[in-house]
Backbone as a printed PyTorch tensor [residue, N CA C, xyz], in Angstrom:
tensor([[[ 16.4720,  23.4010,   9.6910],
         [ 16.2160,  22.1550,   8.9850],
         [ 17.3850,  21.8870,   8.0240]],

        [[ 17.9690,  20.7150,   8.1630],
         [ 19.0560,  20.3240,   7.2700],
         [ 18.4700,  19.6920,   6.0170]],

        [[ 18.9130,  20.1790,   4.8800],
         [ 18.4570,  19.6280,   3.6180],
         [ 19.3790,  18.5080,   3.1720]],

        [[ 18.8510,  17.6150,   2.3810],
         [ 19.6130,  16.4920,   1.8420],
         [ 20.9190,  16.9700,   1.2130]],

        [[ 20.8420,  18.0370,   0.4170],
         [ 22.0270,  18.5330,  -0.2920],
         [ 23.0490,  19.1710,   0.6380]],

        [[ 22.6660,  19.4760,   1.8730],
         [ 23.6190,  20.0030,   2.8500],
         [ 24.4970,  18.8930,   3.4260]],

        [[ 24.0800,  17.6580,   3.2900],
         [ 24.7900,  16.5150,   3.8690],
         [ 25.4080,  15.6270,   2.7960]],

        [[ 24.6450,  15.3220,   1.7620],
         [ 25.0630,  14.3180,   0.7900],
         [ 25.5020,  14.9620,  -0.5190]],

        [[ 26.7450,  14.6610,  -0.9200],
         [ 27.3420,  15.2040,  -2.1310],
         [ 27.9730,  14.0570,  -2.9160]],

        [[ 28.2200,  14.3300,  -4.1790],
         [ 28.8690,  13.3260,  -5.0040],
         [ 27.8670,  12.3370,  -5.5550]],

        [[ 28.4030,  11.2680,  -6.0870],
         [ 27.5580,  10.3020,  -6.7830],
         [ 28.0470,   8.8820,  -6.5370]],

        [[ 27.2050,   7.9550,  -6.9000],
         [ 27.5750,   6.5520,  -6.9930],
         [ 27.6230,   6.2760,  -8.4910]],

        [[ 28.7920,   5.9650,  -9.0340],
         [ 28.9210,   5.8210, -10.4990],
         [ 27.8720,   4.8780, -11.0930]],

        [[ 27.1570,   5.3860, -12.1000],
         [ 26.1560,   4.5850, -12.7920],
         [ 24.7630,   4.6380, -12.1750]],

        [[ 24.6160,   5.3890, -11.0790],
         [ 23.3370,   5.4420, -10.3670],
         [ 22.9760,   6.8890, -10.0500]],

        [[ 21.7060,   7.1240,  -9.7990],
         [ 21.2250,   8.4130,  -9.3320],
         [ 20.8070,   8.2600,  -7.8730]],

        [[ 21.0640,   9.3010,  -7.0940],
         [ 20.6700,   9.3320,  -5.6900],
         [ 19.5350,  10.3380,  -5.5850]],

        [[ 18.3570,   9.8640,  -5.1680],
         [ 17.1510,  10.6770,  -5.2290],
         [ 16.5040,  10.7630,  -3.8420]],

        [[ 16.4830,  11.9650,  -3.2360],
         [ 15.7430,  12.1240,  -1.9750],
         [ 14.2630,  11.8200,  -2.2090]],

        [[ 13.6350,  11.1740,  -1.2370],
         [ 12.2400,  10.7620,  -1.3960],
         [ 11.3030,  11.6650,  -0.6080]],

        [[ 10.1060,  11.8520,  -1.1590],
         [  9.0570,  12.6510,  -0.5340],
         [  7.7520,  11.8680,  -0.6140]],

        [[  6.6830,  12.3740,   0.0020],
         [  5.3890,  11.6800,  -0.0960],
         [  4.9000,  11.4780,  -1.5350]],

        [[  5.3410,  12.2950,  -2.4700],
         [  4.9750,  12.1220,  -3.8760],
         [  5.4550,  10.7600,  -4.3960]],

        [[  6.4950,  10.2100,  -3.7790],
         [  7.0890,   8.9520,  -4.2320],
         [  6.4650,   7.7050,  -3.6030]],

        [[  5.4230,   7.8670,  -2.8010],
         [  4.8750,   6.7170,  -2.0660],
         [  4.5100,   5.5410,  -2.9620]],

        [[  3.8910,   5.7850,  -4.1000],
         [  3.4960,   4.6730,  -4.9750],
         [  4.7260,   3.9240,  -5.4880]],

        [[  5.7680,   4.6530,  -5.8690],
         [  6.9970,   4.0150,  -6.3470],
         [  7.6770,   3.2220,  -5.2350]],

        [[  7.6750,   3.7830,  -4.0290],
         [  8.2630,   3.0810,  -2.8810],
         [  7.4820,   1.7970,  -2.6070]],

        [[  6.1560,   1.9040,  -2.6140],
         [  5.3040,   0.7340,  -2.3600],
         [  5.5850,  -0.3720,  -3.3760]],

        [[  5.7170,  -0.0080,  -4.6620],
         [  6.0270,  -0.9970,  -5.6960],
         [  7.3860,  -1.6600,  -5.4310]],

        [[  8.3620,  -0.8710,  -5.0030],
         [  9.6770,  -1.4320,  -4.7160],
         [  9.6060,  -2.3740,  -3.5060]],

        [[  8.8610,  -1.9930,  -2.4900],
         [  8.7230,  -2.8670,  -1.3240],
         [  8.1070,  -4.2060,  -1.7210]],

        [[  7.1390,  -4.1940,  -2.6290],
         [  6.5450,  -5.4420,  -3.1260],
         [  7.6110,  -6.2630,  -3.8470]],

        [[  8.4510,  -5.6050,  -4.6460],
         [  9.5390,  -6.3030,  -5.3400],
         [ 10.4800,  -6.9870,  -4.3500]],

        [[ 10.6250,  -6.3930,  -3.1670],
         [ 11.5460,  -6.9130,  -2.1370],
         [ 10.7770,  -7.6180,  -1.0180]],

        [[  9.6650,  -8.2200,  -1.3830],
         [  8.7950,  -8.8330,  -0.3840],
         [  9.4780,  -9.9500,   0.3980]],

        [[ 10.5390, -10.5320,  -0.1420],
         [ 11.2600, -11.5580,   0.5990],
         [ 11.7610, -11.0120,   1.9340]],

        [[ 12.2770,  -9.7880,   1.9260],
         [ 12.7560,  -9.1910,   3.1800],
         [ 11.5770,  -8.8590,   4.1010]],

        [[ 10.5160,  -8.3060,   3.5390],
         [  9.3480,  -7.9520,   4.3450],
         [  8.8180,  -9.1780,   5.0810]],

        [[  8.8230, -10.3160,   4.4150],
         [  8.3150, -11.5390,   5.0470],
         [  9.2290, -11.9920,   6.1850]],

        [[ 10.5530, -11.8750,   5.9820],
         [ 11.4910, -12.2010,   7.0660],
         [ 11.2640, -11.2760,   8.2540]],

        [[ 11.0980,  -9.9800,   7.9530],
         [ 10.9830,  -8.9870,   9.0130],
         [  9.6770,  -9.0860,   9.7930]],

        [[  8.5610,  -9.1880,   9.0810],
         [  7.2720,  -9.0650,   9.7650],
         [  6.3990, -10.3120,   9.7190]],

        [[  6.7800, -11.3010,   8.9010],
         [  5.9680, -12.4990,   8.7950],
         [  4.7180, -12.2960,   7.9580]],

        [[  4.6660, -11.2000,   7.2350],
         [  3.5170, -10.9170,   6.3740],
         [  4.0160, -10.2850,   5.0770]],

        [[  3.1550, -10.2580,   4.0950],
         [  3.4970,  -9.6130,   2.8350],
         [  3.3280,  -8.1080,   2.9790]],

        [[  3.8140,  -7.3580,   2.0240],
         [  3.7100,  -5.9020,   2.0330],
         [  2.2370,  -5.5060,   2.1280]],

        [[  1.9720,  -4.5240,   2.9880],
         [  0.6150,  -4.0420,   3.2180],
         [  0.4690,  -2.6120,   2.7030]],

        [[ -0.7500,  -2.2060,   2.3670],
         [ -0.9560,  -0.7950,   2.0340],
         [ -0.4620,   0.0610,   3.2100]],

        [[  0.2160,   1.1210,   2.9040],
         [  0.7180,   1.9960,   3.9600],
         [  2.1560,   1.7310,   4.3540]],

        [[  2.7600,   0.6450,   3.8710],
         [  4.1550,   0.3690,   4.2360],
         [  5.0990,   1.4400,   3.6880]],

        [[  4.8120,   1.9780,   2.5150],
         [  5.6510,   3.0550,   1.9630],
         [  5.5370,   4.2990,   2.8290]],

        [[  4.3450,   4.5870,   3.3040],
         [  4.1470,   5.7320,   4.1930],
         [  4.9370,   5.5540,   5.4770]],

        [[  4.9250,   4.3440,   6.0240],
         [  5.6980,   4.0640,   7.2330],
         [  7.1910,   4.2490,   6.9780]],

        [[  7.6710,   3.8140,   5.8110],
         [  9.0790,   3.9980,   5.4630],
         [  9.4410,   5.4800,   5.5030]],

        [[  8.5600,   6.3220,   4.9990],
         [  8.8400,   7.7580,   4.9510],
         [  8.6860,   8.4640,   6.2960]],

        [[  7.7620,   7.9940,   7.1340],
         [  7.3890,   8.8020,   8.2900],
         [  7.6220,   8.1840,   9.6640]],

        [[  7.8900,   6.8830,   9.7690],
         [  8.1290,   6.2990,  11.0910],
         [  9.4070,   6.8720,  11.6940]],

        [[  9.3410,   7.1670,  12.9970],
         [ 10.4680,   7.7680,  13.7070],
         [ 10.6840,   7.0830,  15.0510]],

        [[ 11.9340,   7.0150,  15.5060],
         [ 12.1690,   6.5470,  16.8700],
         [ 11.7800,   7.6480,  17.8640]],

        [[ 11.6080,   7.2790,  19.1260],
         [ 11.2320,   8.2790,  20.1310],
         [ 12.2410,   9.4290,  20.1770]],

        [[ 11.7140,  10.6400,  20.2870],
         [ 12.5540,  11.8150,  20.4420],
         [ 13.1140,  12.3880,  19.1500]],

        [[ 12.8090,  11.7910,  18.0190],
         [ 13.3230,  12.2860,  16.7370],
         [ 12.1920,  12.9240,  15.9390]],

        [[ 12.5760,  13.7910,  15.0010],
         [ 11.6030,  14.4550,  14.1420],
         [ 11.9510,  14.1640,  12.6850]],

        [[ 11.0630,  14.5480,  11.7880],
         [ 11.3260,  14.3330,  10.3630],
         [ 12.5330,  15.1340,   9.8780]],

        [[ 12.9130,  16.1880,  10.6070],
         [ 14.1280,  16.9320,  10.2490],
         [ 15.3810,  16.0800,  10.4280]],

        [[ 15.2910,  15.0100,  11.2220],
         [ 16.4300,  14.1210,  11.4710],
         [ 16.4610,  12.9270,  10.5220]],

        [[ 15.4100,  12.7600,   9.7340],
         [ 15.2620,  11.5570,   8.9070],
         [ 15.6020,  11.8640,   7.4540]],

        [[ 16.3970,  10.9940,   6.8560],
         [ 16.7790,  11.1120,   5.4490],
         [ 16.4060,   9.8040,   4.7590]],

        [[ 15.5090,   9.8910,   3.8010],
         [ 15.1310,   8.7100,   3.0190],
         [ 15.4520,   9.0000,   1.5650]],

        [[ 16.1070,   8.0540,   0.9340],
         [ 16.3830,   8.2500,  -0.4770],
         [ 16.4580,   6.9330,  -1.2130]],

        [[ 16.3210,   7.0830,  -2.5370],
         [ 16.3850,   5.9340,  -3.4310],
         [ 17.6840,   5.9990,  -4.2170]],

        [[ 18.2010,   4.8420,  -4.5310],
         [ 19.2750,   4.7050,  -5.4990],
         [ 18.5790,   4.1780,  -6.7460]],

        [[ 18.7510,   4.8980,  -7.8560],
         [ 18.0420,   4.5440,  -9.0810],
         [ 19.0140,   4.2730, -10.2150]],

        [[ 18.5730,   3.4140, -11.1150],
         [ 19.2730,   3.1490, -12.3660],
         [ 18.2200,   3.2350, -13.4630]],

        [[ 18.4550,   4.1140, -14.4200],
         [ 17.4960,   4.3330, -15.5130],
         [ 16.1080,   4.6430, -14.9690]],

        [[ 16.0520,   5.5100, -13.9570],
         [ 14.8140,   5.9920, -13.3280],
         [ 14.0300,   4.9070, -12.6000]],

        [[ 14.6450,   3.7520, -12.3520],
         [ 14.0050,   2.6860, -11.5910],
         [ 14.7050,   2.5380, -10.2440]],

        [[ 13.9280,   2.4370,  -9.1650],
         [ 14.5130,   2.2510,  -7.8400],
         [ 15.1830,   0.8840,  -7.7840]],

        [[ 16.4610,   0.8630,  -7.3830],
         [ 17.1710,  -0.3990,  -7.1830],
         [ 17.5760,  -0.5830,  -5.7190]],

        [[ 17.4370,   0.4810,  -4.9120],
         [ 17.7180,   0.3840,  -3.4740],
         [ 17.0200,   1.5280,  -2.7550]],

        [[ 16.6330,   1.2720,  -1.5190],
         [ 16.0830,   2.2890,  -0.6240],
         [ 16.9760,   2.3980,   0.5950]],

        [[ 17.0770,   3.6160,   1.1200],
         [ 17.8920,   3.8550,   2.3000],
         [ 17.1660,   4.8000,   3.2350]],

        [[ 17.1560,   4.4580,   4.5110],
         [ 16.5620,   5.2730,   5.5660],
         [ 17.6430,   5.5310,   6.6070]],

        [[ 17.9390,   6.8130,   6.8580],
         [ 18.9730,   7.2100,   7.8210],
         [ 18.3910,   8.1550,   8.8480]],

        [[ 18.8700,   8.0420,  10.0860],
         [ 18.4370,   8.9190,  11.1630],
         [ 19.6570,   9.6350,  11.7330]],

        [[ 19.6310,  10.9530,  11.6750],
         [ 20.7170,  11.7740,  12.2150],
         [ 20.6180,  11.8410,  13.7450]],

        [[ 21.7820,  11.7660,  14.3940],
         [ 21.8250,  11.9660,  15.8380],
         [ 21.1110,  10.9010,  16.6430]],

        [[ 21.1440,   9.6820,  16.1770],
         [ 20.5040,   8.5870,  16.8920],
         [ 21.5160,   7.4510,  16.9840]],

        [[ 21.7740,   6.9850,  18.0390],
         [ 21.3250,   7.0640,  19.4070],
         [ 22.0360,   8.1620,  20.2050]],

        [[ 23.0740,   8.7640,  19.6660],
         [ 23.6540,   9.9470,  20.2900],
         [ 23.9510,  10.9880,  19.2130]],

        [[ 24.3170,  12.1980,  19.6240],
         [ 24.4200,  13.3060,  18.6670],
         [ 25.5200,  13.1230,  17.6260]],

        [[ 26.5160,  12.2860,  17.8740],
         [ 27.6110,  12.0770,  16.9330],
         [ 27.4680,  10.8000,  16.1100]],

        [[ 26.2970,  10.1710,  16.1910],
         [ 26.0430,   8.9190,  15.4690],
         [ 24.8630,   9.0860,  14.5230]],

        [[ 24.9020,   8.3370,  13.4500],
         [ 23.7530,   8.2190,  12.5570],
         [ 23.3380,   6.7540,  12.5560]],

        [[ 22.0660,   6.5100,  12.3350],
         [ 21.4900,   5.1680,  12.3800],
         [ 20.9230,   4.8130,  11.0130]],

        [[ 21.3230,   3.6650,  10.4920],
         [ 20.7300,   3.1470,   9.2610],
         [ 19.5030,   2.3400,   9.6680]],

        [[ 18.3370,   2.8750,   9.3560],
         [ 17.0990,   2.1830,   9.6720],
         [ 16.8230,   1.0550,   8.6940]],

        [[ 17.1920,   1.2850,   7.4310],
         [ 16.9820,   0.2580,   6.4190],
         [ 17.8600,   0.5470,   5.2050]],

        [[ 18.5170,  -0.4600,   4.7270],
         [ 19.1300,  -0.4650,   3.4030],
         [ 18.5510,  -1.6910,   2.7180]],

        [[ 17.7250,  -1.4520,   1.7140],
         [ 17.0310,  -2.5320,   1.0260],
         [ 17.4050,  -2.4730,  -0.4480]],

        [[ 17.9710,  -3.5570,  -0.9480],
         [ 18.4330,  -3.6340,  -2.3270],
         [ 17.5600,  -4.6290,  -3.0920]],

        [[ 17.2330,  -4.2590,  -4.3150],
         [ 16.4250,  -5.1170,  -5.1770],
         [ 17.0510,  -6.5040,  -5.2780]],

        [[ 16.2430,  -7.5670,  -5.2320],
         [ 16.8020,  -8.9190,  -5.3600],
         [ 17.6680,  -9.0910,  -6.6120]],

        [[ 17.3090,  -8.4180,  -7.7020],
         [ 18.0890,  -8.5570,  -8.9380],
         [ 19.4410,  -7.8480,  -8.8640]],

        [[ 19.6450,  -6.9820,  -7.8750],
         [ 20.8910,  -6.2130,  -7.7530],
         [ 21.7760,  -6.6980,  -6.6040]],

        [[ 21.2760,  -7.6320,  -5.8120],
         [ 22.0590,  -8.1190,  -4.6690],
         [ 23.2660,  -8.9130,  -5.1480]],

        [[ 24.3670,  -8.7770,  -4.4230],
         [ 25.5810,  -9.5190,  -4.7330],
         [ 26.3680,  -8.9600,  -5.9080]],

        [[ 26.0650,  -7.7210,  -6.3290],
         [ 26.7440,  -7.1200,  -7.4810],
         [ 27.5890,  -5.9080,  -7.1030]],

        [[ 27.7750,  -5.6770,  -5.7980],
         [ 28.6270,  -4.5730,  -5.3670],
         [ 27.9050,  -3.2740,  -5.0740]],

        [[ 26.6050,  -3.2050,  -5.3340],
         [ 25.8680,  -1.9740,  -5.0770],
         [ 25.8520,  -1.6260,  -3.5880]],

        [[ 25.6460,  -2.6050,  -2.7440],
         [ 25.6320,  -2.3510,  -1.2990],
         [ 26.9340,  -1.7200,  -0.8260]],

        [[ 28.0500,  -2.2430,  -1.2810],
         [ 29.3550,  -1.6770,  -0.9180],
         [ 29.4760,  -0.2290,  -1.4020]],

        [[ 29.0190,   0.0440,  -2.6200],
         [ 29.0920,   1.4080,  -3.1420],
         [ 28.2370,   2.3680,  -2.3070]],

        [[ 27.0680,   1.9000,  -1.8770],
         [ 26.1940,   2.7300,  -1.0500],
         [ 26.8550,   3.0030,   0.3030]],

        [[ 27.4010,   1.9750,   0.9230],
         [ 28.0570,   2.1650,   2.2210],
         [ 29.2640,   3.0990,   2.0680]],

        [[ 30.0600,   2.9290,   1.0360],
         [ 31.1990,   3.8230,   0.8010],
         [ 30.7250,   5.2730,   0.6410]],

        [[ 29.6440,   5.4770,  -0.0770],
         [ 29.0640,   6.8100,  -0.2620],
         [ 28.6560,   7.4050,   1.0880]],

        [[ 27.9840,   6.6000,   1.9040],
         [ 27.5660,   7.0760,   3.2190],
         [ 28.7570,   7.4300,   4.0940]],

        [[ 29.7340,   6.5440,   4.1530],
         [ 30.9100,   6.7740,   4.9950],
         [ 31.6120,   8.0610,   4.5720]],

        [[ 31.7980,   8.2410,   3.2850],
         [ 32.4720,   9.4400,   2.7750],
         [ 31.7140,  10.7040,   3.1860]],

        [[ 30.4130,  10.7200,   2.9640],
         [ 29.6180,  11.9070,   3.2530],
         [ 29.4550,  12.1650,   4.7420]],

        [[ 29.2230,  11.1330,   5.5170],
         [ 29.0310,  11.3290,   6.9540],
         [ 30.3470,  11.6910,   7.6410]],

        [[ 31.4410,  11.1110,   7.1970],
         [ 32.7570,  11.4900,   7.7390],
         [ 33.0300,  12.9680,   7.4840]],

        [[ 32.6510,  13.4510,   6.3080],
         [ 32.9150,  14.8360,   5.9190],
         [ 32.1820,  15.8460,   6.8020]],

        [[ 31.0790,  15.4330,   7.4260],
         [ 30.3450,  16.3630,   8.2960],
         [ 30.6040,  16.0850,   9.7760]],

        [[ 31.5960,  15.2400,  10.0740],
         [ 32.0060,  15.0360,  11.4580],
         [ 31.2760,  13.9620,  12.2350]],

        [[ 30.5540,  13.0990,  11.5360],
         [ 29.8800,  11.9890,  12.2240],
         [ 30.9410,  11.0140,  12.7150]],

        [[ 30.8080,  10.5550,  13.9610],
         [ 31.8000,   9.6560,  14.5590],
         [ 31.5300,   8.1840,  14.2980]],

        [[ 30.2430,   7.8310,  14.1920],
         [ 29.9390,   6.4190,  13.9560],
         [ 28.5840,   6.2580,  13.2950]],

        [[ 28.4440,   5.1150,  12.6400],
         [ 27.1720,   4.7030,  12.0570],
         [ 26.7580,   3.4300,  12.7850]],

        [[ 25.4860,   3.3680,  13.1440],
         [ 24.9570,   2.1730,  13.7970],
         [ 23.7480,   1.6500,  13.0210]],

        [[ 23.4010,   0.4140,  13.2980],
         [ 22.2400,  -0.2220,  12.6850],
         [ 21.9020,  -1.4570,  13.4970]],

        [[ 20.7660,  -2.0470,  13.1940],
         [ 20.3890,  -3.3270,  13.8050],
         [ 20.0040,  -4.2980,  12.7010]],

        [[ 20.4860,  -5.5240,  12.8260],
         [ 20.1950,  -6.5840,  11.8680],
         [ 19.3520,  -7.6390,  12.5720]],

        [[ 18.3400,  -8.1250,  11.8860],
         [ 17.5580,  -9.2320,  12.4360],
         [ 18.4710, -10.4420,  12.5860]],

        [[ 18.4190, -11.0920,  13.7240],
         [ 19.2990, -12.2390,  13.9710],
         [ 19.1630, -13.3080,  12.8860]],

        [[ 17.9560, -13.5070,  12.3830],
         [ 17.7760, -14.5440,  11.3600],
         [ 18.2350, -14.1010,   9.9710]],

        [[ 18.5650, -12.8350,   9.7960],
         [ 19.0460, -12.3310,   8.5100],
         [ 20.5650, -12.5270,   8.4320]],

        [[ 20.9750, -13.7700,   8.2830],
         [ 22.4000, -14.0940,   8.3040],
         [ 23.1550, -13.4760,   7.1290]],

        [[ 22.5130, -13.3640,   5.9740],
         [ 23.1730, -12.7300,   4.8250],
         [ 23.3970, -11.2480,   5.1020]],

        [[ 22.4180, -10.5830,   5.6920],
         [ 22.5710,  -9.1730,   6.0450],
         [ 23.6660,  -8.9680,   7.0700]],

        [[ 23.7060,  -9.8450,   8.0630],
         [ 24.7450,  -9.7460,   9.0960],
         [ 26.1400,  -9.9000,   8.4770]],

        [[ 26.2950, -10.8720,   7.5970],
         [ 27.5910, -11.0880,   6.9360],
         [ 27.9720,  -9.8710,   6.0860]],

        [[ 26.9980,  -9.2850,   5.3890],
         [ 27.2600,  -8.0940,   4.5830],
         [ 27.7920,  -6.9700,   5.4640]],

        [[ 27.1030,  -6.6830,   6.5680],
         [ 27.5160,  -5.5620,   7.4170],
         [ 28.8830,  -5.8160,   8.0460]],

        [[ 29.1750,  -7.0660,   8.3730],
         [ 30.5260,  -7.3770,   8.8620],
         [ 31.5720,  -7.0630,   7.7950]],

        [[ 31.3140,  -7.4340,   6.5460],
         [ 32.2420,  -7.1340,   5.4500],
         [ 32.4210,  -5.6260,   5.2660]],

        [[ 31.4120,  -4.8560,   5.6300],
         [ 31.4620,  -3.4010,   5.5010],
         [ 32.1430,  -2.7310,   6.7000]],

        [[ 32.6780,  -3.5510,   7.6160],
         [ 33.4270,  -3.0010,   8.7480],
         [ 32.6210,  -2.7480,  10.0020]],

        [[ 31.3900,  -3.2260,  10.0540],
         [ 30.5580,  -3.0580,  11.2430],
         [ 30.8110,  -4.2040,  12.2140]],

        [[ 30.7560,  -3.8790,  13.5010],
         [ 30.9560,  -4.8850,  14.5450],
         [ 29.7480,  -4.9010,  15.4640]],

        [[ 29.3650,  -6.1020,  15.8670],
         [ 28.2330,  -6.2440,  16.7850],
         [ 28.6210,  -5.7370,  18.1610]],

        [[ 27.7330,  -4.9230,  18.7700],
         [ 28.0020,  -4.3870,  20.1010],
         [ 26.9230,  -4.7330,  21.1120]],

        [[ 25.7920,  -5.2470,  20.6410],
         [ 24.6690,  -5.4640,  21.5470],
         [ 23.6590,  -6.3950,  20.8970]],

        [[ 22.8580,  -7.0630,  21.7260],
         [ 21.7010,  -7.8220,  21.2560],
         [ 20.4800,  -7.2770,  21.9820]],

        [[ 19.4610,  -6.9500,  21.2210],
         [ 18.1780,  -6.5430,  21.8040],
         [ 17.2330,  -7.7160,  21.6080]],

        [[ 16.7730,  -8.2890,  22.6990],
         [ 15.9280,  -9.4870,  22.6490],
         [ 14.4430,  -9.1180,  22.5830]],

        [[ 13.7050,  -9.9330,  21.8470],
         [ 12.2480,  -9.9090,  21.8890],
         [ 11.5860,  -8.6640,  21.3350]],

        [[ 12.0690,  -8.1340,  20.2150],
         [ 11.4520,  -6.9490,  19.6040],
         [ 10.4120,  -7.4030,  18.5870]],

        [[  9.1690,  -6.9660,  18.7780],
         [  8.0790,  -7.3750,  17.8870],
         [  8.0450,  -6.4830,  16.6590]],

        [[  7.8700,  -7.1240,  15.4890],
         [  7.6070,  -6.4070,  14.2460],
         [  6.5890,  -7.2190,  13.4660]],

        [[  5.4150,  -6.6670,  13.3000],
         [  4.3550,  -7.4010,  12.6200],
         [  3.9910,  -8.6440,  13.4090]],

        [[  4.0210,  -9.7820,  12.7370],
         [  3.6460, -11.0500,  13.3580],
         [  4.8080, -11.7620,  14.0350]],

        [[  6.0100, -11.1990,  13.9380],
         [  7.2000, -11.9000,  14.4140],
         [  7.8560, -11.1700,  15.5880]],

        [[  8.5640, -11.9560,  16.3720],
         [  9.3840, -11.4060,  17.4550],
         [ 10.8340, -11.7360,  17.1210]],

        [[ 11.6900, -10.7040,  17.1580],
         [ 13.0810, -10.8370,  16.7350],
         [ 14.0620, -10.4970,  17.8350]],

        [[ 15.2480, -11.0580,  17.6960],
         [ 16.4200, -10.5350,  18.3760],
         [ 17.1290,  -9.6480,  17.3610]],

        [[ 17.5050,  -8.4540,  17.7880],
         [ 18.1880,  -7.5010,  16.9230],
         [ 19.6570,  -7.4370,  17.3000]],

        [[ 20.5170,  -7.5790,  16.3180],
         [ 21.9540,  -7.4970,  16.5320],
         [ 22.3800,  -6.0740,  16.1830]],

        [[ 22.7070,  -5.2850,  17.2020],
         [ 23.1150,  -3.8980,  16.9980],
         [ 24.5820,  -3.8920,  16.5960]],

        [[ 24.8640,  -3.1730,  15.5050],
         [ 26.2240,  -3.1260,  14.9620],
         [ 26.6650,  -1.6710,  14.8150]],

        [[ 27.9650,  -1.4350,  14.8640],
         [ 28.4890,  -0.0880,  14.7400],
         [ 29.7570,  -0.0900,  13.8890]],

        [[ 30.0000,   1.0620,  13.2610],
         [ 31.2410,   1.2810,  12.5330],
         [ 31.7300,   2.6800,  12.8720]],

        [[ 32.9230,   2.7640,  13.4220],
         [ 33.5190,   4.0570,  13.7290],
         [ 34.0600,   4.6860,  12.4600]],

        [[ 33.9690,   6.0220,  12.3860],
         [ 34.3630,   6.7250,  11.1850],
         [ 35.6000,   7.6120,  11.3860]],

        [[ 36.3620,   7.4440,  12.4680],
         [ 37.4840,   8.3500,  12.6720],
         [ 38.5720,   8.0390,  11.7060]]])
């Protein structure tokens, strides 16, 4: 089992990086409510009981919790961003960003760039070749952000259901060599 501290080192200046556990479910749930604008885009519904649990425990086929890394970026002990990463997905040399969610009050202030820089530095150091993710087609601001971070679209997945909505997912990748 790989521990968080075996992969992630260093800091994001002015912030704390905190691995999340089931003890944090209430705090995660409160943060998801704060970011309900994204939840509504994604699922067509407001945050539901159990969404924090899903953030911690949902897995793609063939993966285990040993492959999943969830953590919070905090400022003054308050969550300002959540991050969900999957090791070895979709191939053994790639990591997948399942979610990077930033508080509405912190968006557009450079935090996203600092988080991506932190990830690139740490994942490059352990030999990861690429990072992948999927952006909802209607999330044009998210798509523009990931493009600015050096990600390129490589695929479209049509008709993926999430909650009450059906989405096209824009799969993006960034090579780390």
